[in-house]
GUMAR-704942 format. One record per residue (C-alpha): residue in one letter; z, y, x. Coordinates in Angstrom, 1 decimal. Layout:
+---+--------+--------+--------+
: r :      Z :      Y :      X :
+---+--------+--------+--------+
: a :      Z :      Y :      X :
...
+---+--------+--------+--------+
***
This chain:
+---+--------+--------+--------+
: r :      Z :      Y :      X :
+---+--------+--------+--------+
: m :   97.0 :  119.7 :   23.8 :
: s :   97.7 :  122.3 :   21.1 :
: e :   97.5 :  126.0 :   21.2 :
: n :   97.9 :  129.3 :   19.3 :
: v :   94.6 :  131.0 :   20.2 :
: n :   93.0 :  134.4 :   19.7 :
: s :   89.4 :  133.6 :   19.8 :
: s :   88.1 :  137.0 :   20.8 :
: a :   86.8 :  137.4 :   24.4 :
: s :   89.5 :  138.3 :   26.9 :
: h :   90.0 :  141.5 :   28.8 :
: a :   92.7 :  139.8 :   30.9 :
: p :   91.2 :  138.8 :   34.3 :
: k :   91.7 :  135.4 :   35.8 :
: p :   95.2 :  135.4 :   37.3 :
: e :   95.1 :  135.4 :   41.1 :
: f :   98.6 :  134.1 :   42.0 :
: s :   99.8 :  133.0 :   45.4 :
: q :  101.3 :  129.6 :   46.0 :
: e :  104.7 :  131.2 :   46.1 :
: v :  104.2 :  132.8 :   42.7 :
: m :  103.0 :  129.5 :   41.2 :
: e :  106.0 :  127.8 :   42.5 :
: r :  108.2 :  130.4 :   40.9 :
: l :  106.4 :  129.8 :   37.6 :
: f :  106.9 :  126.0 :   38.0 :
: f :  110.6 :  126.3 :   38.7 :
: w :  111.2 :  128.7 :   35.9 :
: a :  109.3 :  126.6 :   33.3 :
: r :  111.2 :  123.5 :   34.5 :
: d :  114.6 :  125.2 :   34.2 :
: r :  113.6 :  126.5 :   30.7 :
: v :  112.7 :  122.9 :   29.6 :
: a :  115.9 :  121.5 :   31.1 :
: a :  118.0 :  124.2 :   29.3 :
: e :  116.4 :  123.2 :   25.9 :
: v :  116.5 :  119.4 :   26.5 :
: a :  119.6 :  118.9 :   28.6 :
: a :  121.7 :  122.0 :   27.8 :
: t :  121.7 :  123.3 :   31.4 :
: p :  121.9 :  127.1 :   31.9 :
: r :  118.9 :  129.0 :   30.5 :
: p :  116.9 :  131.0 :   33.0 :
: a :  116.4 :  134.7 :   32.2 :
: r :  112.9 :  135.9 :   31.8 :
: d :  113.5 :  138.7 :   34.3 :
: e :  113.9 :  136.0 :   37.0 :
: l :  110.1 :  135.9 :   37.1 :
: g :  110.0 :  139.5 :   38.3 :
: s :  106.9 :  141.6 :   37.8 :
: v :  104.7 :  138.5 :   37.4 :
: g :  106.5 :  137.8 :   34.1 :
: t :  105.3 :  141.1 :   32.6 :
: q :  101.7 :  140.7 :   33.7 :
: a :   99.3 :  140.7 :   30.9 :
: v :   97.4 :  137.4 :   30.6 :
: l :   95.2 :  135.5 :   28.1 :
: g :   97.9 :  132.8 :   27.8 :
: a :   99.8 :  129.9 :   29.4 :
: f :   99.9 :  126.1 :   29.0 :
: v :  102.5 :  123.6 :   30.0 :
: s :  101.8 :  119.9 :   30.1 :
: f :  103.8 :  116.8 :   31.0 :
: k :  102.4 :  113.5 :   32.2 :
: k :  104.4 :  110.3 :   32.4 :
: r :  103.3 :  107.8 :   35.0 :
: g :   99.9 :  109.3 :   35.0 :
: r :   99.4 :  109.4 :   31.2 :
: l :   99.6 :  112.5 :   29.0 :
: r :  103.1 :  112.9 :   27.5 :
: s :  102.7 :  116.3 :   25.8 :
: c :  100.8 :  119.6 :   26.3 :
: m :  101.2 :  122.9 :   24.4 :
: g :  100.0 :  126.4 :   25.0 :
: y :  100.1 :  129.9 :   23.8 :
: m :   97.2 :  132.3 :   24.0 :
: n :   96.9 :  135.8 :   22.6 :
: e :   95.0 :  138.6 :   24.3 :
: g :   97.3 :  140.8 :   26.5 :
: i :  100.5 :  138.7 :   26.1 :
: q :  103.0 :  138.9 :   28.9 :
: l :  103.0 :  135.8 :   31.1 :
: g :  106.8 :  135.2 :   30.7 :
: e :  106.6 :  135.2 :   26.9 :
: a :  103.6 :  132.8 :   26.9 :
: l :  105.1 :  130.5 :   29.5 :
: e :  108.4 :  130.3 :   27.7 :
: s :  106.7 :  129.5 :   24.3 :
: s :  104.5 :  126.9 :   26.0 :
: a :  107.4 :  125.2 :   27.9 :
: v :  109.7 :  124.9 :   24.9 :
: s :  106.8 :  123.7 :   22.6 :
: a :  105.6 :  121.1 :   25.1 :
: a :  109.1 :  119.7 :   25.5 :
: l :  110.0 :  119.6 :   21.8 :
: h :  107.2 :  120.5 :   19.4 :
: d :  104.0 :  118.7 :   20.3 :
: p :  103.2 :  117.1 :   16.9 :
: r :  101.6 :  114.1 :   18.6 :
: f :  104.6 :  113.0 :   20.6 :
: p :  108.3 :  112.5 :   20.3 :
: p :  110.4 :  115.3 :   22.0 :
: v :  110.9 :  114.9 :   25.7 :
: s :  114.3 :  113.4 :   26.6 :
: a :  116.4 :  114.1 :   29.6 :
: r :  116.2 :  110.4 :   30.5 :
: e :  112.5 :  110.9 :   31.2 :
: f :  112.8 :  113.7 :   33.7 :
: y :  112.4 :  111.6 :   36.8 :
: d :  109.3 :  109.9 :   35.4 :
: l :  107.5 :  113.2 :   34.5 :
: d :  105.0 :  115.4 :   36.2 :
: l :  105.0 :  119.0 :   35.1 :
: e :  102.0 :  121.3 :   35.2 :
: v :  101.9 :  125.0 :   34.4 :
: w :   98.8 :  127.0 :   33.7 :
: a :   98.2 :  130.8 :   33.6 :
: l :   94.9 :  131.7 :   31.9 :
: g :   92.5 :  134.7 :   31.8 :
: a :   88.9 :  135.8 :   31.9 :
: m :   87.8 :  134.4 :   28.5 :
: r :   84.2 :  135.2 :   27.7 :
: t :   82.0 :  134.5 :   24.7 :
: i :   79.2 :  132.2 :   25.6 :
: q :   76.1 :  134.0 :   24.5 :
: e :   73.6 :  131.2 :   25.1 :
: v :   72.5 :  129.2 :   22.0 :
: g :   71.7 :  125.6 :   21.4 :
: e :   71.1 :  123.3 :   24.3 :
: a :   71.3 :  126.2 :   26.7 :
: r :   75.1 :  126.3 :   26.3 :
: r :   75.5 :  123.3 :   28.6 :
: e :   74.3 :  125.5 :   31.5 :
: s :   76.7 :  128.4 :   30.7 :
: f :   79.9 :  127.1 :   32.4 :
: v :   81.0 :  125.4 :   35.6 :
: i :   82.9 :  122.1 :   35.6 :
: g :   86.2 :  122.5 :   37.4 :
: r :   86.2 :  126.3 :   37.1 :
: d :   86.0 :  126.9 :   33.4 :
: g :   88.0 :  125.7 :   30.4 :
: l :   86.3 :  125.7 :   27.0 :
: q :   87.3 :  126.7 :   23.5 :
: i :   85.2 :  126.0 :   20.4 :
: a :   85.7 :  127.6 :   16.9 :
: g :   83.8 :  127.3 :   13.7 :
: r :   83.8 :  125.6 :   10.2 :
: g :   87.5 :  126.3 :    9.9 :
: r :   88.3 :  124.3 :   13.1 :
: r :   89.3 :  125.2 :   16.6 :
: g :   89.8 :  123.2 :   19.8 :
: l :   90.5 :  123.9 :   23.5 :
: l :   90.3 :  121.9 :   26.7 :
: l :   91.7 :  123.1 :   30.0 :
: p :   89.5 :  123.3 :   33.2 :
: s :   91.2 :  120.2 :   34.6 :
: v :   90.2 :  117.9 :   31.8 :
: p :   86.6 :  117.1 :   32.7 :
: v :   87.6 :  116.8 :   36.4 :
: e :   90.4 :  114.3 :   35.6 :
: l :   88.2 :  112.3 :   33.3 :
: g :   85.0 :  112.4 :   35.3 :
: w :   83.0 :  114.2 :   32.5 :
: d :   79.6 :  115.8 :   32.9 :
: p :   78.8 :  119.0 :   30.9 :
: d :   77.6 :  117.0 :   27.9 :
: q :   80.7 :  114.9 :   27.8 :
: f :   82.9 :  117.9 :   28.1 :
: l :   81.2 :  119.6 :   25.1 :
: e :   81.3 :  116.5 :   23.0 :
: g :   85.0 :  115.9 :   23.9 :
: l :   85.6 :  119.5 :   22.9 :
: c :   84.1 :  118.8 :   19.5 :
: d :   86.3 :  115.7 :   19.2 :
: k :   89.3 :  117.8 :   20.0 :
: a :   88.5 :  120.3 :   17.3 :
: g :   87.7 :  117.6 :   14.7 :
: l :   84.1 :  118.7 :   14.6 :
: a :   81.1 :  116.4 :   14.5 :
: r :   79.6 :  115.6 :   17.8 :
: g :   76.8 :  117.9 :   18.7 :
: s :   78.3 :  120.8 :   16.8 :
: w :   78.5 :  122.8 :   20.0 :
: k :   74.8 :  123.5 :   19.7 :
: s :   75.1 :  125.0 :   16.2 :
: d :   74.8 :  128.8 :   15.6 :
: d :   77.7 :  128.7 :   13.2 :
: v :   80.0 :  127.5 :   15.9 :
: q :   81.3 :  129.8 :   18.7 :
: l :   81.9 :  128.7 :   22.2 :
: f :   84.1 :  130.5 :   24.8 :
: a :   84.8 :  129.8 :   28.4 :
: f :   87.9 :  130.9 :   30.3 :
: e :   89.4 :  130.4 :   33.8 :
: g :   92.9 :  129.7 :   35.0 :
: v :   95.2 :  128.8 :   37.9 :
: s :   97.6 :  125.8 :   37.8 :
: f :  100.5 :  124.2 :   39.7 :
: k :  101.6 :  120.6 :   39.3 :
: k :  104.5 :  118.7 :   40.8 :
: p :  107.0 :  116.0 :   39.8 :
: f :  109.5 :  117.5 :   37.4 :
: v :  112.3 :  116.7 :   39.8 :
: w :  110.5 :  118.3 :   42.8 :
: q :  113.1 :  120.3 :   44.8 :
: i :  115.7 :  119.6 :   42.1 :
: s :  118.5 :  120.7 :   44.4 :
: r :  117.5 :  124.3 :   43.4 :
: n :  119.1 :  123.6 :   40.0 :
: p :  122.5 :  121.7 :   40.6 :
: e :  123.1 :  121.3 :   36.9 :
: l :  119.7 :  119.7 :   36.4 :
: a :  120.3 :  117.5 :   39.5 :
: k :  123.5 :  116.3 :   37.9 :
: v :  121.8 :  115.4 :   34.7 :
: v :  119.1 :  113.4 :   36.5 :
: e :  121.6 :  111.6 :   38.7 :
: n :  123.6 :  110.6 :   35.7 :
: n :  120.5 :  109.2 :   33.9 :
: r :  119.5 :  107.3 :   37.1 :
: r :  122.9 :  105.7 :   37.2 :
: l :  122.7 :  104.8 :   33.5 :
: e :  119.3 :  103.2 :   34.0 :
: d :  120.5 :  101.2 :   37.0 :
: e :  123.5 :  100.0 :   35.0 :
: q :  121.3 :   98.8 :   32.2 :
: a :  118.5 :   97.4 :   34.4 :
: t :  119.9 :   93.8 :   34.1 :
: t :  120.3 :   93.9 :   30.3 :
: a :  117.6 :   93.2 :   27.7 :
: r :  115.6 :   96.3 :   27.0 :
: p :  112.8 :   96.9 :   24.5 :
: s :  109.2 :   96.6 :   25.9 :
: f :  108.2 :  100.1 :   24.9 :
: s :  104.5 :  100.7 :   25.2 :
: f :  104.0 :  103.6 :   22.8 :
: v :  101.7 :  105.9 :   24.7 :
: p :   99.6 :  107.8 :   22.2 :
: e :   96.6 :  109.4 :   23.7 :
: f :   94.3 :  111.6 :   21.7 :
: f :   91.5 :  112.4 :   24.3 :
: h :   88.2 :  110.8 :   23.2 :
: l :   87.0 :  108.8 :   26.2 :
: q :   84.0 :  107.2 :   24.6 :
: a :   81.0 :  107.6 :   26.9 :
: p :   77.5 :  107.4 :   25.2 :
: r :   76.6 :  104.6 :   27.5 :
: l :   79.2 :  102.3 :   25.8 :
: r :   77.2 :  101.9 :   22.6 :
: r :   74.0 :  101.3 :   24.5 :
: a :   75.6 :   98.7 :   26.7 :
: a :   77.2 :   96.9 :   23.7 :
: a :   73.9 :   96.7 :   22.0 :
: t :   72.4 :   94.6 :   24.8 :
: q :   75.4 :   92.6 :   26.0 :
: d :   75.7 :   88.9 :   24.9 :
: y :   79.4 :   88.6 :   24.2 :
: a :   79.4 :   85.4 :   22.1 :
: a :   80.1 :   83.1 :   25.0 :
: m :   82.8 :   85.3 :   26.6 :
: t :   86.6 :   85.1 :   26.2 :
: r :   89.0 :   88.1 :   26.0 :
: p :   91.7 :   87.0 :   28.5 :
: p :   95.4 :   87.6 :   27.9 :
: a :   96.7 :   90.9 :   29.2 :
: v :  100.5 :   90.6 :   28.3 :
: a :  101.2 :   86.9 :   28.3 :
: g :  104.5 :   86.3 :   30.1 :
: t :  105.7 :   89.8 :   29.4 :
: f :  105.4 :   90.6 :   25.7 :
: y :  105.5 :   86.9 :   24.7 :
: p :  105.9 :   83.6 :   26.5 :
: g :  103.4 :   82.7 :   29.1 :
: s :  103.9 :   78.9 :   29.3 :
: a :  103.4 :   76.2 :   26.7 :
: r :  107.1 :   75.0 :   26.9 :
: e :  108.4 :   78.6 :   26.6 :
: m :  106.1 :   79.2 :   23.7 :
: d :  107.2 :   76.1 :   21.8 :
: d :  110.9 :   76.9 :   22.5 :
: a :  110.4 :   80.5 :   21.3 :
: l :  108.5 :   79.5 :   18.1 :
: n :  111.2 :   77.0 :   17.3 :
: r :  114.0 :   79.5 :   17.8 :
: i :  112.1 :   82.1 :   15.7 :
: e :  111.6 :   79.7 :   12.8 :
: r :  115.2 :   78.6 :   12.7 :
: a :  116.2 :   82.2 :   12.2 :
: f :  114.7 :   82.5 :    8.7 :
: s :  113.8 :   80.2 :    5.7 :
: v :  110.1 :   79.3 :    5.4 :
: p :  109.2 :   79.6 :    1.7 :
: e :  107.8 :   76.6 :   -0.1 :
: a :  105.1 :   78.6 :   -1.9 :
: r :  103.1 :   81.2 :   -0.2 :
: l :  101.6 :   84.4 :   -1.8 :
: r :   97.9 :   85.2 :   -1.8 :
: v :   97.8 :   88.8 :   -0.7 :
: p :   94.9 :   90.9 :    0.7 :
: a :   97.0 :   92.6 :    3.4 :
: a :  100.3 :   92.7 :    5.3 :
: m :  102.0 :   94.7 :    8.1 :
: v :  103.8 :   93.3 :   11.0 :
: p :  105.4 :   94.8 :   14.2 :
: h :  103.9 :   94.2 :   17.7 :
: a :  106.7 :   94.9 :   20.3 :
: g :  107.9 :   92.3 :   22.8 :
: w :  108.7 :   89.0 :   21.0 :
: i :  112.4 :   89.2 :   21.6 :
: y :  112.5 :   92.2 :   19.4 :
: s :  109.8 :   91.8 :   16.8 :
: a :  108.5 :   88.3 :   16.6 :
: k :  111.0 :   87.0 :   14.0 :
: l :  110.0 :   89.7 :   11.5 :
: a :  106.3 :   89.2 :   12.2 :
: a :  106.7 :   85.4 :   11.8 :
: e :  108.7 :   85.7 :    8.7 :
: t :  106.1 :   88.0 :    7.1 :
: m :  103.2 :   85.7 :    8.0 :
: s :  105.1 :   82.6 :    6.8 :
: r :  105.0 :   84.1 :    3.2 :
: i :  101.2 :   84.4 :    3.1 :
: e :   98.7 :   81.8 :    2.0 :
: p :   96.6 :   81.0 :    5.0 :
: p :   93.2 :   82.8 :    5.1 :
: e :   90.0 :   81.7 :    6.9 :
: t :   89.8 :   85.0 :    8.8 :
: v :   92.5 :   87.5 :    9.8 :
: v :   91.3 :   91.0 :   10.5 :
: v :   94.0 :   92.6 :   12.7 :
: l :   93.9 :   96.4 :   12.5 :
: a :   96.0 :   98.0 :   15.2 :
: p :   96.6 :  101.2 :   17.1 :
: k :   95.0 :  102.1 :   20.4 :
: h :   97.8 :  102.8 :   22.9 :
: r :   95.7 :  103.3 :   26.0 :
: r :   93.2 :  105.9 :   27.1 :
: e :   90.2 :  103.8 :   28.1 :
: g :   87.3 :  103.0 :   25.8 :
: a :   86.1 :  104.0 :   22.4 :
: d :   88.6 :  105.4 :   19.8 :
: l :   87.3 :  103.2 :   17.0 :
: a :   86.6 :   99.8 :   18.6 :
: v :   85.9 :   96.2 :   17.5 :
: m :   86.5 :   93.3 :   20.0 :
: p :   83.1 :   91.6 :   20.5 :
: y :   84.0 :   88.6 :   22.6 :
: g :   83.5 :   85.2 :   21.0 :
: t :   87.1 :   84.0 :   21.7 :
: w :   90.6 :   85.3 :   22.1 :
: s :   92.9 :   83.7 :   24.7 :
: y :   96.6 :   84.0 :   24.7 :
: g :   97.3 :   81.9 :   27.8 :
: v :   98.4 :   78.6 :   26.3 :
: g :   95.8 :   78.6 :   23.5 :
: s :   92.7 :   80.3 :   22.1 :
: i :   91.4 :   81.5 :   18.7 :
: p :   87.8 :   82.1 :   17.8 :
: n :   86.5 :   85.5 :   16.8 :
: d :   84.6 :   85.8 :   13.5 :
: l :   81.4 :   87.3 :   15.0 :
: d :   79.6 :   87.3 :   11.7 :
: f :   82.3 :   89.5 :   10.3 :
: v :   82.2 :   91.7 :   13.4 :
: d :   78.4 :   92.2 :   13.1 :
: a :   78.6 :   93.0 :    9.4 :
: f :   81.5 :   95.4 :   10.0 :
: v :   79.9 :   97.5 :   12.8 :
: d :   76.7 :   97.7 :   10.7 :
: a :   78.5 :   98.8 :    7.6 :
: v :   81.0 :  101.1 :    9.3 :
: p :   79.0 :  102.7 :   12.1 :
: a :   81.9 :  104.9 :   13.3 :
: f :   83.3 :  101.8 :   14.8 :
: q :   81.6 :  100.1 :   17.8 :
: k :   81.8 :   96.9 :   19.8 :
: d :   83.8 :   97.8 :   22.9 :
: v :   85.4 :   95.6 :   25.5 :
: l :   87.2 :   98.4 :   27.4 :
: s :   89.4 :   99.5 :   24.5 :
: h :   90.7 :   96.0 :   24.0 :
: r :   91.0 :   95.0 :   27.7 :
: s :   94.7 :   95.9 :   28.1 :
: e :   95.8 :   96.5 :   24.5 :
: h :   98.8 :   94.4 :   23.4 :
: s :   99.0 :   95.3 :   19.7 :
: i :   96.6 :   92.6 :   18.6 :
: e :   97.3 :   90.1 :   21.4 :
: v :  101.0 :   89.6 :   20.6 :
: q :  100.0 :   88.4 :   17.1 :
: l :   97.7 :   85.7 :   18.2 :
: p :  100.2 :   82.8 :   18.8 :
: l :  101.9 :   83.6 :   15.5 :
: i :   98.5 :   83.6 :   13.7 :
: a :   97.7 :   80.3 :   15.3 :
: k :  101.0 :   78.8 :   14.0 :
: y :  101.1 :   80.2 :   10.5 :
: f :   97.3 :   80.4 :    9.8 :
: p :   96.0 :   77.3 :   11.7 :
: g :   92.2 :   77.3 :   12.0 :
: a :   91.8 :   80.9 :   11.1 :
: n :   89.4 :   83.2 :   13.0 :
: v :   90.7 :   86.6 :   14.2 :
: v :   88.8 :   89.9 :   14.2 :
: g :   90.4 :   92.7 :   16.2 :
: i :   89.9 :   96.3 :   15.2 :
: l :   91.5 :   99.2 :   17.1 :
: v :   91.9 :  102.5 :   15.1 :
: g :   92.6 :  105.4 :   17.5 :
: r :   91.8 :  109.0 :   17.2 :
: a :   90.1 :  110.0 :   13.9 :
: t :   90.4 :  112.6 :   11.2 :
: q :   91.7 :  111.8 :    7.7 :
: s :   88.3 :  112.5 :    6.2 :
: e :   86.6 :  110.2 :    8.8 :
: l :   88.9 :  107.4 :    7.9 :
: d :   88.4 :  108.0 :    4.2 :
: s :   84.6 :  107.7 :    4.8 :
: c :   85.1 :  104.5 :    6.8 :
: a :   87.4 :  103.0 :    4.2 :
: e :   84.8 :  103.6 :    1.5 :
: r :   82.2 :  101.7 :    3.6 :
: f :   84.7 :   99.0 :    4.5 :
: a :   85.6 :   98.4 :    0.8 :
: k :   82.0 :   98.2 :   -0.1 :
: l :   81.4 :   95.6 :    2.6 :
: l :   84.3 :   93.5 :    1.5 :
: k :   83.1 :   93.6 :   -2.1 :
: t :   79.6 :   92.6 :   -1.1 :
: r :   80.8 :   89.7 :    1.0 :
: e :   83.0 :   88.4 :   -1.8 :
: s :   80.1 :   88.7 :   -4.3 :
: e :   78.1 :   86.5 :   -1.8 :
: g :   80.8 :   83.8 :   -2.0 :
: k :   82.4 :   84.5 :    1.4 :
: s :   86.1 :   84.1 :    1.7 :
: k :   88.4 :   87.1 :    1.5 :
: p :   90.0 :   88.0 :    4.9 :
: l :   93.6 :   88.9 :    5.4 :
: l :   93.9 :   92.5 :    6.6 :
: l :   96.9 :   92.5 :    9.0 :
: i :   98.2 :   95.9 :   10.1 :
: s :   99.9 :   95.7 :   13.5 :
: s :  102.4 :   98.6 :   13.8 :
: d :  105.8 :   99.5 :   15.0 :
: m :  107.8 :  102.3 :   13.3 :
: n :  109.6 :  105.2 :   14.8 :
: h :  110.0 :  105.3 :   18.6 :
: y :  112.6 :  106.5 :   21.1 :
: a :  115.2 :  108.2 :   18.8 :
: d :  118.7 :  106.9 :   18.5 :
: d :  119.3 :  104.1 :   16.0 :
: a :  120.8 :  106.3 :   13.2 :
: t :  117.9 :  108.8 :   13.4 :
: t :  115.3 :  106.1 :   13.6 :
: r :  116.6 :  104.4 :   10.4 :
: v :  116.6 :  107.8 :    8.6 :
: l :  113.0 :  108.5 :    9.7 :
: d :  111.8 :  105.0 :    9.0 :
: k :  113.3 :  105.0 :    5.5 :
: m :  111.2 :  108.1 :    4.8 :
: a :  108.1 :  106.3 :    5.9 :
: t :  108.9 :  103.0 :    4.1 :
: d :  109.8 :  104.9 :    0.9 :
: a :  106.4 :  106.6 :    1.1 :
: l :  104.8 :  103.2 :    1.8 :
: e :  106.3 :  101.8 :   -1.3 :
: t :  104.7 :  104.4 :   -3.5 :
: a :  101.5 :  102.5 :   -2.8 :
: e :   99.8 :  105.9 :   -2.0 :
: p :   98.2 :  106.0 :    1.4 :
: n :   98.1 :  109.8 :    1.3 :
: e :  101.8 :  110.0 :    0.8 :
: l :  102.4 :  107.7 :    3.7 :
: l :  100.2 :  109.8 :    6.0 :
: r :  101.8 :  113.1 :    4.8 :
: t :  105.3 :  111.9 :    5.3 :
: v :  104.7 :  110.5 :    8.8 :
: v :  102.9 :  113.7 :    9.9 :
: d :  105.3 :  116.2 :    8.2 :
: h :  108.4 :  114.5 :    9.6 :
: r :  106.9 :  113.7 :   13.0 :
: i :  107.6 :  110.0 :   12.6 :
: s :  106.2 :  108.2 :   15.6 :
: m :  104.8 :  105.2 :   13.7 :
: c :  102.2 :  104.1 :   16.2 :
: g :  100.1 :  102.3 :   13.6 :
: i :   99.8 :  105.1 :   11.1 :
: m :   96.0 :  105.4 :   11.6 :
: p :   95.2 :  101.7 :   11.0 :
: a :   97.8 :  101.6 :    8.2 :
: y :   96.1 :  104.5 :    6.4 :
: f :   92.6 :  103.1 :    7.0 :
: t :   93.6 :   99.6 :    5.7 :
: l :   95.6 :  100.8 :    2.7 :
: t :   92.9 :  103.3 :    1.7 :
: t :   90.4 :  100.5 :    1.8 :
: l :   92.6 :   98.4 :   -0.4 :
: k :   93.0 :  101.3 :   -2.8 :
: k :   89.2 :  101.7 :   -3.1 :
: k :   88.9 :   98.0 :   -3.9 :
: g :   91.6 :   98.2 :   -6.5 :
: e :   93.9 :   95.8 :   -4.6 :
: f :   96.9 :   97.9 :   -3.7 :
: s :   99.6 :   99.0 :   -6.1 :
: e :  102.7 :   97.2 :   -4.7 :
: a :  104.3 :   97.0 :   -1.2 :
: i :  106.7 :   94.1 :   -0.9 :
: r :  109.3 :   94.5 :    1.9 :
: v :  110.0 :   91.4 :    3.9 :
: g :  112.4 :   93.1 :    6.3 :
: y :  113.4 :   95.9 :    8.6 :
: a :  115.1 :   96.0 :   12.0 :
: t :  115.4 :   98.1 :   15.2 :
: s :  115.3 :   97.0 :   18.8 :
: g :  119.0 :   97.9 :   18.9 :
: d :  119.8 :   94.9 :   16.7 :
: v :  118.9 :   92.7 :   19.7 :
: a :  119.4 :   94.9 :   22.8 :
: g :  122.6 :   96.5 :   21.7 :
: d :  121.4 :   99.9 :   22.9 :
: r :  121.6 :  102.3 :   20.0 :
: e :  120.7 :  105.4 :   21.9 :
: r :  116.9 :  104.8 :   22.2 :
: v :  115.3 :  102.3 :   19.9 :
: v :  112.1 :  101.3 :   18.1 :
: g :  111.9 :  100.5 :   14.4 :
: y :  110.1 :   97.4 :   12.9 :
: a :  109.1 :   96.7 :    9.4 :
: g :  107.4 :   93.7 :    7.7 :
: y :  105.4 :   94.2 :    4.4 :
: l :  103.1 :   92.4 :    2.1 :
: f :  100.5 :   94.5 :    0.1 :
: r :   98.8 :   93.5 :   -3.2 :
: q :   97.8 :   94.6 :   -6.7 :
: r :  100.9 :   94.3 :   -8.8 :
: p :  100.5 :   91.3 :  -11.2 :
: e :  100.3 :   92.2 :  -14.9 :
: a :  103.4 :   91.4 :  -16.9 :
+---+--------+--------+--------+
***
């Protein structure tokens, strides 16, 4: 979640609102969102009555979609009127959360809406380790400020995630982009606050707003009409809560993974689940492009990872142009909440249903030793599709290769810069020892959910930046223009590593497409790009 926060202690007490008042806040926030997203009538702030003018610390509005965070924004400023804070939070959560695409009217019946009114902020006076005893899980939210950074977590967060006080404080540091343990430091301030919330499905008692009910019904009918047609397998669910428990690293250190196999999670959905269907699909894919006679030796490439019907042709065409390596290191985004944010798959073998590929455990061990921000973690990889969908294509175009899987989730730019420095050093050391160079394969889709024309404009901004061969320019462009390229973090990490090795000055485009090219639906698409990366040969 994001917030505009006044860090001083609050004189506004904890709001003590009845159920009736909280329902009124819920309905008003819902109607305000609908007005912005679906052009329904805008509710007047005076509809909130006297509660709308009550001075509070602030308000937050959050959306969840099928149980997963969809967006969350808040506004906090000592003494602000609740109506103003609620309106700012509702509009921002619907349209301006920088981590997510704007909420669309077609999502309304899949969303839960939660509204928060906040007060009673106090400065935590305790110092050091004693701070963990200064708040109550379930009652207090926390805010941290220091070293030019700030972060806030609502009272519900540790309850929903099952956190103890230490995990709550460490998660708060993660949220602020501070090093873990910073909550103990004297140069970092800690604040606690209280609040009251109300949560219901977005369409709860929708008959209260006939115009909104009409919008939702129209969207339901459209979805029903399209249910029998081919649709993209959207799985873009970016989650930026850090869910790594300290016990994960301790468990990984003692677990013998070498004899274990990572079972398929999406066989039969994202890609064919039977041998016959797999062969048929691979034959169809290869007939759709010309396989080059000579392949290029490149250190890295980027391929999409959506359902095969939409992305496999471009992924296959990209791989077909690369000289086969002994090891493929797939660097992919983390779409799901569970597990560590920076995670390496430790099992000895990958299974994709009709076949299997060995992991390069020597490389895995060397990587986690050299880049300690990453850890061996099964949970992060258990349901993740972004590596798995590449496995059958890797087996076809790079037969005999091992596959290392690395998920790059939540991290700051400076953290990834540091990791890239270490990774580049590791690769150079291994090469000096005579070990073969791996192929670094970025798994990423491009912009998500916009209409086809908008997606192509946004993706051109991203690919233009990519073709400058400057990772910083790519990251800046994606962030500044809110391009929902799900693999921006693994792409930045990989390309920065190549830069530090002196192996990236040219991005060669293999192709670009959107899901609309296959599905025919141009209203809501995902973009896909295939690229090869290398040091430009001297003339």
